[in-house]
VEXDO-278069 format. One line per 3 residues: their letters; for each residue x, y, z of N, C-alpha, C. Coordinates in steps of 0.05 Angstrom, whole numbers. Example, Ala and Ser with C-alpha at 12.3 -4.5 7.8 and 13.67 -1.06 7.14 Angstrom:
<fidrens>
AS = 264:-114:156:246:-90:156:264:-66:156  257:-45:142:273:-21:143:258:1:157
</fidrens>
This chain:
<fidrens>
MQA = 18:-24:-2:2:3:-2:21:24:-2  40:25:15:58:46:14:71:51:-11  78:27:-24:92:35:-46:75:50:-68
AAA = 48:40:-73:32:50:-87:27:79:-81  26:87:-58:17:111:-53:41:132:-62  64:119:-53:89:132:-63:88:134:-92
ATF = 83:118:-104:80:122:-137:62:141:-144  40:137:-137:17:162:-141:28:185:-136  39:188:-115:44:219:-107:70:227:-124
LLS = 90:211:-129:112:221:-151:103:227:-185  81:207:-186:73:214:-213:55:235:-213  42:242:-200:28:269:-200:44:290:-204
VAV = 68:294:-190:85:311:-192:99:316:-217  105:284:-226:122:284:-254:97:295:-275  74:294:-277:57:302:-292:52:331:-292
ALP = 58:343:-267:47:371:-265:74:382:-271  96:375:-268:126:387:-275:125:406:-299  121:391:-322:126:409:-349:103:426:-353
FAL = 83:424:-343:64:450:-350:67:469:-329  78:461:-305:88:484:-286:106:503:-297  128:490:-313:150:501:-321:141:518:-344
AWW = 122:506:-363:115:525:-383:96:545:-371  83:549:-351:68:564:-344:73:575:-315  100:579:-313:108:587:-289:100:613:-272
NAD = 95:614:-252:74:637:-242:84:637:-211  102:652:-203:108:649:-176:121:682:-163  106:696:-147:121:719:-138:141:710:-115
ASV = 162:731:-116:184:727:-93:178:723:-67  158:730:-66:147:728:-33:134:701:-25  133:684:-50:119:657:-43:137:634:-29
WPY = 164:645:-31:192:621:-22:185:614:2  182:632:25:177:625:53:162:606:58  131:607:44:114:593:47:114:562:31
ALA = 125:566:11:132:543:-5:152:526:10  171:539:27:186:520:41:181:513:66  162:523:76:148:521:105:126:492:96
STL = 115:501:77:94:474:67:106:450:57  133:451:43:149:432:38:159:422:59  171:428:81:174:416:99:160:404:120
LEI = 131:416:119:104:402:131:98:372:118  102:378:92:93:355:74:111:335:85  137:340:84:160:317:92:150:303:115
VYV = 149:324:139:135:308:158:114:291:158  96:301:143:70:286:139:74:266:121  91:257:103:90:231:89:115:214:107
VAL = 135:224:118:146:203:140:126:193:162  109:209:173:92:199:200:73:186:182  62:190:162:38:175:150:51:144:142
ALA = 77:139:133:84:120:123:90:98:147  99:115:170:102:100:195:74:92:209  51:105:207:28:108:215:16:77:204
YRV = 18:80:182:7:52:165:24:26:161  47:28:178:61:8:187:54:-6:218  41:7:230:40:2:260:3:4:265
GDM = -13:11:245:-40:13:244:-49:12:223  -84:2:224:-97:-5:203:-105:29:185  -110:23:161:-118:48:147:-144:60:153
SFV = -160:36:161:-182:47:167:-189:60:196  -166:52:211:-161:69:241:-152:99:234  -129:97:219:-110:124:211:-124:146:199
YPL = -130:133:181:-146:154:155:-171:170:164  -187:158:179:-213:173:188:-206:189:213  -187:185:229:-178:200:251:-163:223:246
TRG = -144:219:226:-122:248:220:-136:264:203  -157:249:183:-176:272:164:-195:286:188  -205:271:201:-231:283:220:-213:300:240
LAP = -196:294:244:-181:323:267:-165:338:260  -161:337:233:-148:362:224:-164:389:220  -191:387:204:-203:412:209:-210:425:241
VVA = -206:404:260:-212:413:277:-191:423:294  -168:418:290:-140:435:296:-137:460:281  -146:464:253:-149:484:240:-166:510:253
LAF = -194:497:260:-213:512:273:-202:521:298  -190:507:318:-179:512:341:-152:537:340  -141:531:319:-115:550:309:-131:578:308
GVV = -151:576:290:-167:605:278:-178:618:301  -186:603:322:-204:615:347:-189:625:365  -167:610:374:-142:612:391:-125:636:379
VLG = -114:633:362:-94:644:344:-99:672:339  -124:667:318:-125:684:296:-148:703:308  -166:691:334:-186:710:342:-215:702:323
SSL = -218:682:310:-245:679:295:-261:672:315  -281:675:305:-315:673:321:-317:636:318  -335:625:336:-342:600:335:-374:604:330
SVN = -378:587:310:-413:590:305:-426:554:318  -452:561:323:-463:534:339:-455:508:315  -460:515:289:-444:491:272:-418:482:277
AVV = -401:494:280:-374:492:288:-372:480:309  -384:481:335:-385:468:358:-397:439:357  -419:439:342:-435:414:339:-418:400:325
GVL = -404:410:301:-382:391:290:-363:385:296  -345:397:320:-324:386:331:-341:369:353  -359:365:365:-371:348:385:-371:322:363
LVA = -385:322:341:-393:300:326:-366:286:316  -346:303:310:-322:294:305:-309:276:330  -306:290:353:-295:277:380:-313:253:378
VGV = -336:251:380:-352:222:388:-344:198:366  -340:213:339:-336:194:316:-307:186:318  -287:198:331:-260:191:334:-259:172:355
VLV = -275:174:377:-278:157:398:-285:124:390  -311:128:371:-321:106:359:-299:91:339  -288:103:327:-265:97:299:-242:79:322
RGV = -232:97:345:-216:80:359:-226:57:376  -249:59:382:-258:37:399:-261:45:425  -288:46:437:-294:49:461:-275:41:484
AAR = -272:16:482:-261:0:502:-227:-2:497  -224:5:469:-191:4:465:-171:18:478  -148:10:486:-130:24:497:-113:37:479
GDA = -115:25:458:-104:37:432:-67:37:435  -56:37:414:-19:37:417:-17:68:421  1:79:443:9:101:448:22:114:422
RTL = 43:96:407:62:106:385:42:111:361  21:96:356:1:99:335:-19:126:335  -27:128:365:-35:157:371:-21:175:369
LLV = 0:179:374:23:196:372:26:209:342  28:186:329:27:189:297:6:202:287  -18:192:293:-39:206:282:-48:231:294
ATI = -33:238:316:-34:268:328:-24:284:308  6:273:305:23:291:291:12:293:260  4:271:246:-6:279:216:-30:297:220
ATT = -50:298:236:-73:317:237:-66:341:239  -44:346:259:-34:371:264:-17:382:238  0:367:227:14:375:202:-9:381:183
IAA = -26:365:180:-45:367:154:-63:396:155  -67:407:180:-79:427:189:-57:457:184  -34:449:196:-11:469:190:-3:478:160
YTL = 2:454:147:7:458:117:-17:474:97  -43:461:116:-61:477:96:-68:508:99  -60:515:132:-58:543:135:-35:560:125
VDR = -14:547:122:7:557:104:0:561:73  -7:543:60:-22:539:37:-41:559:31  -57:569:53:-78:590:48:-61:617:37
EGI = -37:624:49:-28:646:48:-10:641:22  0:619:16:24:614:-1:14:613:-35  -13:604:-30:-31:605:-60:-38:631:-73
QRA = -39:652:-54:-43:682:-64:-21:688:-80  3:675:-79:31:685:-92:43:674:-111  22:653:-123:31:634:-147:12:617:-156
GAL = 17:610:-176:-6:592:-195:-8:567:-179  -29:558:-183:-35:532:-169:-16:508:-175  -7:505:-204:17:482:-213:35:489:-202
TYF = 45:513:-200:72:521:-198:74:519:-167  54:525:-149:56:520:-117:53:491:-115  35:478:-131:38:443:-127:63:438:-128
VLT = 76:441:-146:106:432:-150:123:441:-133  125:466:-128:140:475:-102:142:461:-75  117:459:-70:107:449:-39:114:415:-40
LAG = 112:403:-67:110:373:-66:139:365:-75  160:386:-77:181:374:-82:205:358:-67  194:371:-39:212:360:-16:207:327:-10
PCL = 180:326:-9:167:298:-7:177:275:-25  176:288:-52:187:273:-76:214:260:-71  238:273:-50:257:268:-44:260:249:-22
VYP = 241:251:-11:241:230:18:223:204:13  201:207:-1:182:188:2:199:154:-12  214:158:-38:228:138:-48:243:120:-29
PLV = 263:134:-13:276:117:9:261:105:23  237:118:38:220:107:52:208:75:45  197:77:21:187:51:18:204:38:-4
GLR = 223:52:-18:238:29:-39:234:36:-71  251:39:-82:249:45:-113:231:21:-125  248:1:-117:238:-25:-127:208:-36:-123
AMR = 203:-27:-97:173:-34:-92:152:-16:-110  164:10:-111:146:30:-128:146:22:-157  168:12:-166:166:4:-194:149:-18:-202
REL = 147:-38:-181:127:-59:-185:93:-46:-177  87:-25:-174:64:-12:-173:54:8:-196  73:9:-213:67:24:-239:48:8:-254
HPE = 20:10:-250:0:3:-265:-13:25:-272  -37:19:-292:-51:37:-304:-68:54:-278  -76:34:-264:-91:43:-235:-77:63:-223
TIA = -52:60:-223:-36:79:-207:-27:106:-221  -27:105:-252:-28:129:-267:-51:144:-263  -74:127:-260:-102:145:-259:-103:154:-230
AGL = -93:136:-205:-99:151:-189:-76:175:-184  -51:176:-196:-33:200:-192:-51:224:-207  -63:224:-230:-76:243:-241:-104:255:-221
ANL = -111:230:-207:-138:240:-196:-125:262:-171  -98:244:-155:-90:265:-141:-77:291:-145  -74:295:-171:-63:319:-184:-85:335:-181
GSY = -113:325:-194:-130:341:-194:-147:352:-176  -146:335:-152:-160:341:-123:-147:357:-116  -116:355:-115:-101:380:-99:-100:408:-111
VLA = -95:404:-132:-97:429:-146:-124:443:-143  -145:431:-144:-173:439:-136:-171:451:-111  -160:437:-89:-163:445:-61:-146:476:-60
LLA = -123:476:-78:-107:498:-76:-122:524:-87  -135:515:-108:-154:539:-118:-183:549:-99  -185:526:-83:-212:530:-65:-202:549:-38
LRH = -173:544:-37:-155:559:-17:-155:584:-22  -157:589:-45:-152:619:-54:-175:638:-50  -195:624:-47:-222:640:-47:-234:634:-20
GPA = -228:614:1:-241:614:24:-224:606:46  -233:608:75:-213:595:92:-207:570:96  -186:561:111:-178:539:108:-188:523:120
APV = -202:520:144:-217:503:157:-242:492:139  -260:505:128:-279:493:112:-267:481:89  -246:490:67:-239:472:53:-228:447:60
LAV = -213:449:80:-200:427:92:-219:399:105  -242:418:112:-270:400:118:-276:383:95  -282:402:76:-289:386:48:-273:360:36
RSS = -243:365:37:-228:346:30:-225:324:50  -237:327:81:-236:301:91:-263:288:91  -281:298:68:-305:284:67:-302:253:54
SVV = -282:246:45:-274:219:36:-271:197:57  -274:202:87:-262:190:110:-288:163:100  -309:164:102:-330:140:102:-325:121:73
IAT = -310:136:54:-310:114:27:-281:99:38  -266:113:49:-239:100:59:-238:76:74  -257:86:98:-263:63:115:-278:40:97
LLA = -292:41:82:-306:19:68:-289:2:48  -272:23:37:-253:10:19:-231:-4:31  -224:6:56:-204:-8:77:-219:-38:79
GRL = -239:-43:85:-254:-66:92:-253:-84:64  -266:-73:42:-265:-86:17:-242:-92:3  -225:-73:0:-197:-81:-12:-174:-88:1
LAE = -169:-79:25:-146:-83:43:-157:-106:57  -178:-122:59:-187:-136:78:-179:-134:109  -181:-109:120:-185:-103:143:-212:-109:159
RVS = -211:-111:181:-232:-114:197:-249:-92:201  -265:-86:190:-283:-56:194:-308:-56:211  -309:-52:237:-328:-63:257:-352:-39:248
RGR = -375:-44:258:-397:-26:255:-390:-2:270  -380:-5:294:-372:18:308:-350:39:293  -327:25:284:-313:37:265:-328:52:244
LAG = -342:38:232:-358:52:206:-377:76:217  -391:68:239:-411:93:250:-392:112:257  -371:107:268:-352:135:272:-342:150:249
SIL = -339:134:235:-329:148:209:-351:168:197  -378:153:195:-396:170:188:-406:198:204  -397:192:234:-400:217:248:-379:238:247
VFA = -354:228:241:-334:246:233:-338:255:201  -354:242:187:-360:262:160:-379:283:166  -404:274:180:-420:287:187:-413:319:203
GIV = -391:313:223:-377:334:237:-366:351:215  -347:341:198:-335:357:184:-355:372:160  -375:361:156:-392:377:139:-404:401:151
LLA = -414:401:183:-423:422:192:-398:440:194  -371:435:202:-351:448:206:-345:468:175  -354:453:159:-350:467:132:-378:489:126
T = -391:487:137:-420:506:132:-415:535:148
</fidrens>
């Protein structure tokens, strides 16, 4: 799974690179944001690779993607002084309950996995907040390449080039194109909207990911974990409104 994810990641950047070079559009002021974002992306891919080695995708993915909008919202309220709506409060509560169900009410959990989940969620929120400012200073394709250049250097050694070559299938190419499209659309959305709602919408795939983990990865997805994913999804929808 990690090799396929790495191959998808690198393919999306490889496809974007010639177009980004042909239509290069970056103000000089973008570099601090691009550097900060690419460093955060490196932390993200390293933590994600480690998390998927010690935990199930149906556990790691909903928690990281569900908690990230909450972290971004909390940062906006505490640091930026943003107001907190009723929808946001209810959304946070739904995400919290959903996270408990995904983890398991009686489960003690692995401290290492939980630490990695917290790291990933915080990193996602952080690079989204940085990208909210950075995308104002560059074209979407240019910024995409700038911010993902760092992870492209780190990801292959983590999973191995030989393993990645084995994952070069038409499905991987399609996934790379989909990754490129979704990321660029998210950057364009960040240009016109606040970080927390955009991040919440991007996180709406948690239910699909949990279902696919059971169908395709043969993970044991309990009713509680599925219900938790649905609650996380409902919570991030409220956070996005």
